[in-house]
C-alpha positions as a Markdown table, in Angstrom:
| # | Residue | x | y | z |
|---|---|---|---|---|
| 1 | Met | 30.0 | 108.5 | 105.6 |
| 2 | Lys | 32.9 | 107.5 | 103.3 |
| 3 | Gln | 32.6 | 110.9 | 101.5 |
| 4 | Leu | 32.7 | 112.7 | 105.0 |
| 5 | Met | 36.0 | 110.7 | 106.1 |
| 6 | Leu | 37.6 | 111.4 | 102.9 |
| 7 | Ser | 36.9 | 115.2 | 103.0 |
| 8 | Ile | 38.1 | 115.1 | 106.6 |
| 9 | Ala | 41.3 | 113.4 | 105.6 |
| 10 | Ala | 41.9 | 115.8 | 102.6 |
| 11 | Thr | 41.3 | 118.8 | 104.9 |
| 12 | Leu | 44.0 | 117.4 | 107.4 |
| 13 | Leu | 46.4 | 117.0 | 104.6 |
| 14 | Leu | 45.9 | 120.6 | 103.2 |
| 15 | Ala | 45.6 | 122.3 | 106.4 |
| 16 | Leu | 48.8 | 120.6 | 107.7 |
| 17 | Val | 47.1 | 119.6 | 110.9 |
| 18 | Thr | 49.2 | 118.4 | 113.9 |
| 19 | Thr | 48.2 | 116.3 | 116.8 |
| 20 | Ala | 49.5 | 115.8 | 120.2 |
| 21 | Gln | 51.7 | 112.7 | 120.7 |
| 22 | Gly | 52.2 | 110.2 | 123.4 |
| 23 | Leu | 55.7 | 111.1 | 123.4 |
| 24 | Pro | 57.4 | 114.4 | 123.0 |
| 25 | Gln | 58.4 | 115.3 | 119.6 |
| 26 | Phe | 61.0 | 117.7 | 118.2 |
| 27 | Asn | 60.6 | 119.8 | 115.3 |
| 28 | Thr | 60.4 | 123.6 | 114.5 |
| 29 | Ser | 56.9 | 123.9 | 115.8 |
| 30 | Asp | 57.1 | 121.3 | 118.8 |
| 31 | Phe | 60.2 | 121.4 | 121.0 |
| 32 | Glu | 58.7 | 122.6 | 124.4 |
| 33 | Gly | 60.5 | 121.1 | 127.3 |
| 34 | Trp | 63.5 | 119.9 | 125.3 |
| 35 | Ser | 66.9 | 121.2 | 126.5 |
| 36 | Tyr | 70.1 | 121.8 | 124.3 |
| 37 | Ser | 73.4 | 122.2 | 126.3 |
| 38 | Asn | 75.0 | 124.7 | 124.1 |
| 39 | Pro | 74.4 | 128.0 | 126.0 |
| 40 | Gly | 75.4 | 130.0 | 122.9 |
| 41 | Ile | 72.3 | 128.8 | 120.9 |
| 42 | Ala | 68.9 | 129.3 | 122.1 |
| 43 | Leu | 66.3 | 126.4 | 121.2 |
| 44 | Thr | 63.9 | 128.2 | 119.0 |
| 45 | Ala | 62.1 | 127.4 | 115.7 |
| 46 | Thr | 64.7 | 129.5 | 113.8 |
| 47 | Ser | 67.8 | 127.8 | 115.3 |
| 48 | Ile | 66.3 | 124.3 | 114.6 |
| 49 | Ser | 65.3 | 125.2 | 110.9 |
| 50 | Arg | 68.7 | 126.7 | 110.4 |
| 51 | Gly | 70.5 | 123.6 | 111.6 |
| 52 | Gln | 72.0 | 125.3 | 114.6 |
| 53 | Val | 71.3 | 122.5 | 117.1 |
| 54 | Cys | 74.5 | 120.8 | 116.4 |
| 55 | Leu | 76.0 | 118.1 | 118.6 |
| 56 | Tyr | 79.7 | 117.4 | 119.1 |
| 57 | Val | 82.3 | 117.4 | 121.7 |
| 58 | Asn | 83.9 | 121.1 | 122.2 |
| 59 | Ser | 87.5 | 122.0 | 122.7 |
| 60 | Arg | 86.9 | 121.6 | 126.6 |
| 61 | Gly | 85.8 | 117.9 | 126.2 |
| 62 | Glu | 82.1 | 118.6 | 126.9 |
| 63 | Ala | 79.7 | 116.7 | 124.7 |
| 64 | Leu | 76.7 | 118.9 | 123.5 |
| 65 | Thr | 73.5 | 117.0 | 124.1 |
| 66 | Leu | 69.8 | 117.4 | 123.2 |
| 67 | Thr | 67.4 | 116.1 | 125.8 |
| 68 | Ser | 63.6 | 115.5 | 125.7 |
| 69 | Pro | 61.4 | 116.3 | 128.5 |
| 70 | Ala | 60.5 | 113.6 | 131.0 |
| 71 | Phe | 57.5 | 111.1 | 130.0 |
| 72 | Ser | 55.8 | 108.2 | 131.5 |
| 73 | Cys | 56.9 | 104.8 | 130.7 |
| 74 | Asn | 54.0 | 103.0 | 131.9 |
| 75 | Gly | 52.7 | 100.4 | 129.2 |
| 76 | Ile | 55.5 | 101.2 | 126.9 |
| 77 | Asp | 57.7 | 97.9 | 125.9 |
| 78 | Ser | 60.1 | 99.8 | 123.6 |
| 79 | Ile | 60.7 | 103.1 | 121.9 |
| 80 | Val | 61.2 | 103.8 | 118.3 |
| 81 | Ala | 62.8 | 106.7 | 117.3 |
| 82 | Gln | 63.6 | 108.5 | 113.7 |
| 83 | Val | 66.1 | 111.3 | 113.7 |
| 84 | Ser | 66.7 | 113.8 | 110.8 |
| 85 | Trp | 70.5 | 114.3 | 111.1 |
| 86 | Leu | 72.1 | 116.9 | 109.1 |
| 87 | Thr | 76.0 | 116.3 | 108.8 |
| 88 | Arg | 78.6 | 118.7 | 107.6 |
| 89 | Tyr | 82.0 | 120.2 | 107.8 |
| 90 | Phe | 84.0 | 117.3 | 106.7 |
| 91 | Ser | 85.7 | 117.2 | 103.1 |
| 92 | Leu | 89.0 | 116.1 | 104.2 |
| 93 | Pro | 90.1 | 112.8 | 102.5 |
| 94 | Gln | 90.8 | 111.1 | 105.7 |
| 95 | Phe | 87.6 | 111.8 | 107.0 |
| 96 | Asp | 85.9 | 108.9 | 109.2 |
| 97 | Leu | 82.1 | 108.5 | 109.2 |
| 98 | Glu | 82.2 | 107.1 | 112.7 |
| 99 | Arg | 82.9 | 110.8 | 113.7 |
| 100 | Thr | 79.3 | 111.5 | 112.8 |
| 101 | Ala | 77.7 | 108.6 | 114.5 |
| 102 | Leu | 74.7 | 109.7 | 116.8 |
| 103 | Thr | 74.0 | 108.0 | 119.9 |
| 104 | Leu | 70.3 | 108.1 | 121.3 |
| 105 | Ala | 70.1 | 107.0 | 125.0 |
| 106 | Ile | 67.1 | 106.3 | 127.3 |
| 107 | Asp | 67.8 | 108.0 | 130.5 |
| 108 | Asp | 65.9 | 107.3 | 133.8 |
| 109 | Ala | 64.6 | 110.0 | 136.2 |
| 110 | Ser | 68.1 | 110.7 | 137.7 |
| 111 | Gly | 69.6 | 111.2 | 134.3 |
| 112 | Leu | 71.5 | 107.9 | 134.1 |
| 113 | Pro | 71.4 | 106.1 | 130.9 |
| 114 | Val | 69.6 | 102.6 | 131.0 |
| 115 | Asp | 70.0 | 101.8 | 127.5 |
| 116 | Ser | 71.5 | 103.4 | 124.2 |
| 117 | Met | 71.9 | 102.8 | 120.5 |
| 118 | Thr | 74.4 | 104.3 | 117.9 |
| 119 | Cys | 73.7 | 104.8 | 114.3 |
| 120 | Thr | 76.2 | 106.0 | 111.8 |
| 121 | Pro | 75.4 | 107.8 | 108.2 |
| 122 | Thr | 76.2 | 105.6 | 105.3 |
| 123 | Thr | 77.3 | 108.7 | 103.1 |
| 124 | Ala | 80.0 | 111.6 | 103.7 |
| 125 | Gly | 79.2 | 115.1 | 102.5 |
| 126 | Thr | 76.8 | 117.7 | 103.6 |
| 127 | Ser | 73.5 | 115.9 | 103.4 |
| 128 | Thr | 70.5 | 114.8 | 105.9 |
| 129 | His | 70.2 | 111.4 | 107.2 |
| 130 | Leu | 67.3 | 109.6 | 108.5 |
| 131 | Leu | 68.5 | 107.4 | 111.4 |
| 132 | Arg | 66.4 | 104.8 | 113.2 |
| 133 | Tyr | 66.5 | 103.6 | 116.5 |
| 134 | Ala | 64.5 | 100.8 | 118.5 |
| 135 | Leu | 65.2 | 100.6 | 122.3 |
| 136 | Pro | 63.7 | 98.3 | 124.8 |
| 137 | Val | 62.1 | 99.9 | 127.9 |
| 138 | Pro | 63.3 | 98.1 | 131.2 |
| 139 | Gln | 60.5 | 96.9 | 133.2 |
| 140 | Gly | 59.7 | 99.0 | 136.2 |
| 141 | Leu | 61.3 | 102.2 | 134.8 |
| 142 | Gly | 58.6 | 105.0 | 135.6 |
| 143 | Gln | 59.8 | 108.0 | 134.0 |
| 144 | Ala | 62.4 | 108.6 | 131.3 |
| 145 | Cys | 64.0 | 111.1 | 129.0 |
| 146 | Val | 65.5 | 110.5 | 125.6 |
| 147 | Arg | 69.0 | 112.0 | 125.0 |
| 148 | Leu | 71.0 | 112.5 | 121.9 |
| 149 | Val | 74.8 | 113.0 | 121.7 |
| 150 | Ser | 77.4 | 112.6 | 119.1 |
| 151 | Trp | 80.6 | 111.3 | 121.0 |
| 152 | Asp | 83.2 | 111.3 | 118.3 |
| 153 | Ala | 82.1 | 114.5 | 116.6 |
| 154 | Asp | 84.1 | 117.9 | 116.8 |
| 155 | Val | 83.2 | 121.1 | 115.0 |
| 156 | Thr | 84.7 | 119.9 | 111.8 |
| 157 | Ser | 82.6 | 116.9 | 111.9 |
| 158 | Cys | 79.5 | 118.0 | 113.7 |
| 159 | Gly | 76.0 | 117.3 | 112.7 |
| 160 | Ala | 72.5 | 119.1 | 113.5 |
| 161 | Val | 69.2 | 117.7 | 114.6 |
| 162 | Lys | 66.4 | 118.8 | 112.5 |
| 163 | Trp | 63.4 | 116.9 | 113.8 |
| 164 | Ile | 62.8 | 113.7 | 115.9 |
| 165 | Ile | 59.7 | 111.4 | 115.9 |
| 166 | Leu | 59.3 | 109.2 | 118.7 |
| 167 | Asp | 56.8 | 106.2 | 119.1 |
| 168 | Ala | 55.8 | 104.2 | 122.1 |
| 169 | Val | 55.6 | 100.4 | 121.3 |
| 170 | Thr | 53.6 | 98.0 | 123.2 |
| 171 | Gly | 54.0 | 94.2 | 123.3 |
| 172 | Gly | 51.9 | 93.6 | 120.3 |
| 173 | Asn | 54.0 | 95.8 | 118.2 |
| 174 | Ala | 57.5 | 95.1 | 119.6 |
| 175 | Gly | 59.9 | 95.7 | 116.9 |
| 176 | Lys | 57.3 | 97.5 | 114.6 |
| 177 | Met | 57.0 | 101.2 | 113.9 |
| 178 | Leu | 53.4 | 102.5 | 114.3 |
| 179 | Gly | 52.1 | 103.6 | 111.1 |
| 180 | Asp | 54.6 | 102.1 | 108.9 |
| 181 | Leu | 52.0 | 99.9 | 107.1 |
| 182 | Asp | 54.0 | 99.1 | 104.1 |
| 183 | Glu | 56.8 | 98.0 | 106.3 |
| 184 | Asp | 59.6 | 100.1 | 104.3 |
| 185 | Gly | 61.0 | 101.6 | 107.3 |
| 186 | Val | 59.7 | 105.2 | 106.5 |
| 187 | Leu | 56.4 | 107.0 | 107.4 |
| 188 | Ser | 55.1 | 108.3 | 104.1 |
| 189 | Val | 52.0 | 109.3 | 102.1 |
| 190 | Ser | 51.6 | 105.7 | 100.9 |
| 191 | Asp | 51.1 | 104.7 | 104.5 |
| 192 | Val | 48.5 | 107.5 | 104.9 |
| 193 | Thr | 46.7 | 106.2 | 101.6 |
| 194 | Ser | 46.8 | 102.7 | 103.2 |
| 195 | Leu | 45.4 | 103.7 | 106.5 |
| 196 | Ile | 42.5 | 105.8 | 104.9 |
| 197 | Ser | 41.6 | 102.8 | 102.9 |
| 198 | Met | 41.5 | 100.4 | 106.0 |
| 199 | Val | 39.4 | 103.0 | 107.9 |
| 200 | Leu | 36.9 | 103.4 | 105.0 |
| 201 | Asn | 36.7 | 99.9 | 104.0 |
| 202 | Gly | 36.9 | 98.1 | 107.4 |
| 203 | Ser | 38.8 | 94.9 | 106.7 |
| 204 | Ser | 42.3 | 94.7 | 105.3 |
| 205 | His | 45.3 | 92.4 | 105.1 |
| 206 | Leu | 47.4 | 95.1 | 106.9 |
| 207 | Asp | 48.5 | 94.6 | 110.5 |
| 208 | Arg | 45.9 | 96.5 | 112.5 |
| 209 | Thr | 48.1 | 96.7 | 115.5 |
| 210 | Val | 50.5 | 98.8 | 113.6 |
| 211 | Ala | 47.5 | 100.9 | 112.1 |
| 212 | Asp | 46.1 | 101.7 | 115.6 |
| 213 | Ile | 48.7 | 104.6 | 115.9 |
| 214 | Asp | 46.8 | 106.2 | 119.2 |
| 215 | Gln | 46.8 | 102.6 | 120.6 |
| 216 | Asp | 43.1 | 102.9 | 121.7 |
| 217 | Gly | 42.1 | 99.5 | 120.3 |
| 218 | Glu | 40.4 | 100.8 | 117.2 |
| 219 | Val | 41.7 | 102.0 | 113.6 |
| 220 | Ser | 39.8 | 105.3 | 113.0 |
| 221 | Ile | 40.1 | 108.6 | 111.7 |
| 222 | Ser | 42.1 | 109.8 | 114.8 |
| 223 | Asp | 44.8 | 107.4 | 113.7 |
| 224 | Val | 44.8 | 109.0 | 110.2 |
| 225 | Thr | 45.2 | 112.4 | 111.9 |
| 226 | Leu | 48.4 | 111.2 | 114.0 |
| 227 | Leu | 49.8 | 109.5 | 110.9 |
| 228 | Ile | 49.5 | 112.7 | 108.8 |
| 229 | Ser | 51.2 | 114.7 | 111.7 |
| 230 | Lys | 54.1 | 112.2 | 111.8 |
| 231 | Val | 54.6 | 112.2 | 108.0 |
| 232 | Leu | 54.6 | 116.1 | 108.0 |
| 233 | Tyr | 57.1 | 116.2 | 110.8 |
| 234 | Gly | 59.9 | 114.8 | 108.4 |
| 235 | Asn | 59.1 | 117.5 | 105.6 |
């Protein structure tokens, strides 16, 4: 049985298997239903991979936004998001990092924000940043969307969204990122290794509520599949 499970896990890693997530994800192979408000750039795998999904305020004062499809908030206490944010176009000495701050908002069914959080990169120059957000979901909110915007950026300080990982968090996991077994704030191969060990060996000192990625009450090979998919989204 152990050899079979190890073989399955190895096959998943080698085959780059992706699995449907509970919340909409955003990357070059999974962006269906997302909307980008720049009419000059079509939302395609090519535009995403080339860093063309840029968020900034244009010369007419209009903020370019990236919005997820609607999803159900039933049973969700909070949403944890990781965003790959590629910043560029700012070499001027007077450049302020606040100009590339990225805001993530949870909008209700009518498009009104119910909560938001802003993250600012810590380094200047052309580079990719991993920004993390954790937002509570108000009680009674039935449907919502996630929206990203960079309010202080312009064409000389804009950034591009390369991928987004969204996790739904229940009460027992409030404040924790599903799959982050080593609690270092990043989903990585080490988390996959720990999860495979947990599945094979049964008992573990690790938090099973964080390991139960598909939230079905069990830690199983399906959780390994989901975690591998999440790790691969960031590559």
